[in-house]
Phi, psi and omega in degrees: 000324181292324180299318180297322179297318179293322179297317181293332179279316189274338180298312178295327179295314179295322178297317178296318179296316179294317178297319178295319179296316179296318179299318179296318181295315180293323180293324180292328183278347183292135179256150176279161180297324181298317180291328178292316178296322178295319178298316179297317180298315179297320179293322177297316179297323184287318188257339183263316185269000000 
């Protein structure tokens, strides 16, 4: 009976921790529009001109 009680308490905590970690990783990988335009511009200069 005690094990079921611990599972109900710790499952939402672990779910929140995993969700927070995934959110942080995705947020870190997001690029701004300015950096994307600069990347496109650099690639055009490298391969077209």
